[in-house]
Structure formats: structure tokens, C-alpha cells
Legacy VTK file of the C-alpha trace (Angstrom):
# vtk DataFile Version 3.0
C-alpha trace
ASCII
DATASET POLYDATA
POINTS 221 float
103.748 71.459 69.565
101.233 72.236 66.856
97.845 71.423 68.392
96.585 70.188 65.041
99.118 67.330 65.203
97.904 65.991 68.560
95.106 63.776 67.128
97.590 62.376 64.609
100.074 61.382 67.327
97.282 59.932 69.492
96.200 57.769 66.588
99.757 56.525 66.107
100.037 55.712 69.803
96.765 53.794 69.799
97.843 51.689 66.811
101.216 51.069 68.444
99.631 49.961 71.711
97.242 47.644 69.848
100.085 46.104 67.901
102.084 45.469 71.054
99.110 43.620 72.599
99.016 40.885 69.940
101.075 37.653 70.028
103.329 38.511 72.974
104.949 36.278 75.587
105.693 36.801 79.270
109.093 36.702 80.954
109.002 32.889 80.923
108.278 32.730 77.210
104.628 31.772 77.685
101.944 33.270 75.478
100.232 36.130 77.294
97.503 38.531 76.234
95.642 38.679 72.926
96.759 36.132 70.371
95.879 35.371 66.802
97.228 33.265 63.967
96.632 33.587 60.251
96.660 31.019 57.498
99.983 30.689 55.718
100.356 33.141 52.839
96.995 34.673 53.692
95.595 37.562 55.675
92.724 35.383 56.875
92.654 34.746 60.619
92.885 31.053 61.499
92.101 31.527 65.197
92.063 34.260 67.817
91.773 34.349 71.583
93.593 35.280 74.737
96.209 33.635 76.944
97.061 34.227 80.573
100.667 33.169 81.140
100.361 30.242 78.757
96.774 29.199 79.596
93.825 29.812 77.271
91.161 31.994 78.895
87.852 33.287 77.643
86.625 32.771 74.101
88.703 31.326 71.239
87.317 31.482 67.696
88.464 29.391 64.706
87.757 30.308 61.086
87.736 28.495 57.761
90.105 29.819 55.105
87.352 30.469 52.539
84.045 30.408 54.438
85.074 32.843 57.115
82.062 35.056 57.801
81.344 32.997 60.924
83.641 30.820 63.075
83.269 27.088 62.505
84.491 26.369 66.042
84.562 28.178 69.370
86.131 27.173 72.669
85.042 28.906 75.871
87.705 28.441 78.564
87.468 29.140 82.282
90.076 30.361 84.750
90.382 27.254 86.920
91.051 24.187 84.730
91.655 22.992 81.165
88.017 22.165 80.422
86.399 24.167 77.608
82.849 24.438 76.323
83.231 23.624 72.617
80.755 24.524 69.880
80.854 23.641 66.185
79.022 25.723 63.571
78.334 25.832 59.847
80.814 28.495 58.695
78.559 29.704 55.877
75.742 30.854 58.168
76.799 30.298 61.801
74.147 27.634 62.512
74.981 25.389 65.462
76.122 21.818 64.645
77.142 20.393 68.017
78.157 21.450 71.506
79.834 19.828 74.498
82.858 19.901 76.785
86.453 18.926 76.121
89.409 18.391 78.413
92.309 19.352 76.165
91.491 17.312 73.036
89.237 14.731 74.761
85.444 14.856 74.707
83.880 14.569 78.155
80.351 14.662 79.528
77.206 15.361 77.539
77.411 16.297 73.845
74.417 17.548 71.892
74.118 17.498 68.087
71.526 19.487 66.144
69.460 19.029 62.993
70.917 21.129 60.180
70.124 24.842 60.363
67.933 24.436 63.453
68.198 24.390 67.229
66.345 21.064 67.332
68.259 18.220 68.961
69.388 15.459 66.615
71.412 13.386 69.090
72.564 13.347 72.699
75.486 11.227 73.877
77.917 11.065 76.786
81.694 10.690 76.782
84.362 9.648 79.270
87.903 10.418 78.107
86.749 10.615 74.481
84.962 7.246 74.717
81.218 6.930 74.181
79.846 5.721 77.509
76.232 5.746 78.620
72.912 6.364 76.898
72.758 7.733 73.354
69.490 9.124 72.030
68.759 10.066 68.416
65.692 12.166 67.577
63.429 12.921 64.658
62.889 16.618 63.820
59.553 16.401 65.662
61.436 15.645 68.885
60.452 11.989 69.193
63.268 9.433 69.598
64.253 7.270 66.659
66.882 5.285 68.604
67.859 4.746 72.226
71.026 2.753 72.833
73.765 2.269 75.405
77.544 2.360 74.990
80.584 1.324 76.985
83.994 2.429 75.737
82.692 3.239 72.236
80.928 -0.139 71.861
77.218 -0.864 71.874
76.189 -2.820 74.965
72.848 -4.099 76.165
69.463 -3.125 74.745
68.917 -0.865 71.736
65.432 0.312 70.761
64.333 1.946 67.518
61.089 3.801 66.784
59.181 5.275 63.868
58.255 8.953 63.595
54.933 8.375 65.353
56.669 6.833 68.360
55.826 3.195 67.671
58.572 0.674 68.396
60.310 -0.848 65.374
62.909 -3.082 66.998
64.425 -4.184 70.279
67.926 -5.644 69.945
70.711 -6.654 72.304
74.425 -6.018 71.864
77.606 -7.301 73.434
80.888 -5.507 72.735
79.454 -3.888 69.620
77.973 -7.072 68.113
74.371 -8.251 68.001
74.091 -10.848 70.744
70.891 -12.061 72.377
67.170 -11.734 71.731
65.982 -9.669 68.768
62.402 -8.535 68.209
61.025 -6.538 65.261
57.661 -4.793 65.276
55.139 -3.322 62.850
52.210 -1.203 64.009
52.810 -2.370 67.569
52.811 -6.091 66.747
55.722 -8.523 66.636
56.584 -9.546 63.078
59.964 -11.260 63.630
61.780 -12.598 66.669
64.870 -14.707 67.197
68.387 -14.796 68.604
71.743 -13.368 67.527
75.171 -14.615 68.477
78.296 -12.679 67.486
76.308 -10.681 64.897
74.814 -13.822 63.290
71.331 -15.283 63.486
71.209 -18.543 65.442
68.556 -21.023 66.517
64.914 -20.745 65.492
63.481 -17.513 64.127
59.742 -16.844 64.097
57.821 -14.794 61.511
54.342 -13.440 62.200
51.550 -11.755 60.295
48.818 -9.938 62.220
49.952 -11.740 65.358
49.740 -15.200 63.773
52.850 -17.366 63.388
53.350 -17.870 59.662
56.855 -19.326 59.337
59.877 -20.573 61.241
63.488 -20.694 60.068
66.452 -22.469 61.658
69.982 -21.066 61.672
LINES 1 222
221 0 1 2 3 4 5 6 7 8 9 10 11 12 13 14 15 16 17 18 19 20 21 22 23 24 25 26 27 28 29 30 31 32 33 34 35 36 37 38 39 40 41 42 43 44 45 46 47 48 49 50 51 52 53 54 55 56 57 58 59 60 61 62 63 64 65 66 67 68 69 70 71 72 73 74 75 76 77 78 79 80 81 82 83 84 85 86 87 88 89 90 91 92 93 94 95 96 97 98 99 100 101 102 103 104 105 106 107 108 109 110 111 112 113 114 115 116 117 118 119 120 121 122 123 124 125 126 127 128 129 130 131 132 133 134 135 136 137 138 139 140 141 142 143 144 145 146 147 148 149 150 151 152 153 154 155 156 157 158 159 160 161 162 163 164 165 166 167 168 169 170 171 172 173 174 175 176 177 178 179 180 181 182 183 184 185 186 187 188 189 190 191 192 193 194 195 196 197 198 199 200 201 202 203 204 205 206 207 208 209 210 211 212 213 214 215 216 217 218 219 220
């Protein structure tokens, strides 16, 4: 064989081997090895990753059709179960949007959301089987909380507190099954300005209105 042709044939073999490694199935018809899909009638990759006898393993990346410099979604799978660490990004610059775990298509555990184009936490919340359950905290860019609330099965329950950017309390409300229900107190500069009761999202009973700590008015509902 002409020695000058050897590099040419090696190049052909390498391209052939690479091509055979993409989008293949095992003897049982399960996806196995490197896998990628493109958008219809486009050469743009929609997602890419790797399967091991039908199970996703390692890193999967998902791309937008037009803004495709960075993935808008990644899923990091492990070898033992179907739980993946999922991250969402802004496709135009790759900035993190949110991150948490999913079991198949269900959110589970702690999820963290970020202020736009920063690594500063905007919100933290917890899921059970895709249902908001537990404490949710929302933060100002300076890191101080603006709201602390509690959920059960996607519905607000119990006490919710709100704060201003300096950390002073603005309100303390109570919820039952997603509706305002119970005592409500509103504050200004650390002092109570309004207090009363809610029932099924409506004001009931006597409400009290204060100015500089002095009762100025009452209203009955």
C-alpha cells in the first residue's frame, strides 16, 4: 500500500467509528451509547447525551433552536436511579436561572432560583412529587428575605411574613388551603398600622388602624 494513503484511510476509519457511535441501540432495541437529536428540518442539535442500555447516564444538554450558543437546560444523571440534577440557563449567555432535582419529570427536594445574570439566590423552595411542600423563601438582591411562607401540596398554609429591603417586617398573615384565614397584621417602620382578621380570603370582624402607635380608626366587616 502507498504509505502516503495511510493517513487518509485512518481519517476515514475515525469518521466511520464516530458515526457508528451515535444513535445506536442494543440487542434489545434500547438506546445505548452517545445519542443526539436535531430539530426537524434543521442541523441544530436539540439535545445530546448518553444512554446505557436505555437509561440516561452522565450529562444531557438541551439547546434552543435559535439561541444555541449555550444550553438552556442540562440534566446530570447518575448510575443508580432515575433522579437527575437539573439546571436551567439563559441560552443567550449561559447564566444560571434555577437548579434542583427531578425524578423523571417531577420536581423533588430543594430548588434554588437566581436573580437574573447573577449567582445571587432569588428564591428557595422544596418539592415533594412536584408539589410545593415546606418553607419557601424569597430574597432581595442584597440577600435579605422579602418573604417567608409555608406550603402544603402547592397551597399556602400557616404564617407568611414579608419584609422590606432593610429587613423590617411589613406584614404577618395566615393562610389556610391557599386562602387568607386568621389574624393579619401590617407594619410600618416596626410599628403596627393595621390589624384584623380574614376568613376565606375576606376581611371579617373589626379591623384596627393605627398611626404612630395610636388607634385612629376602626372598621367592621
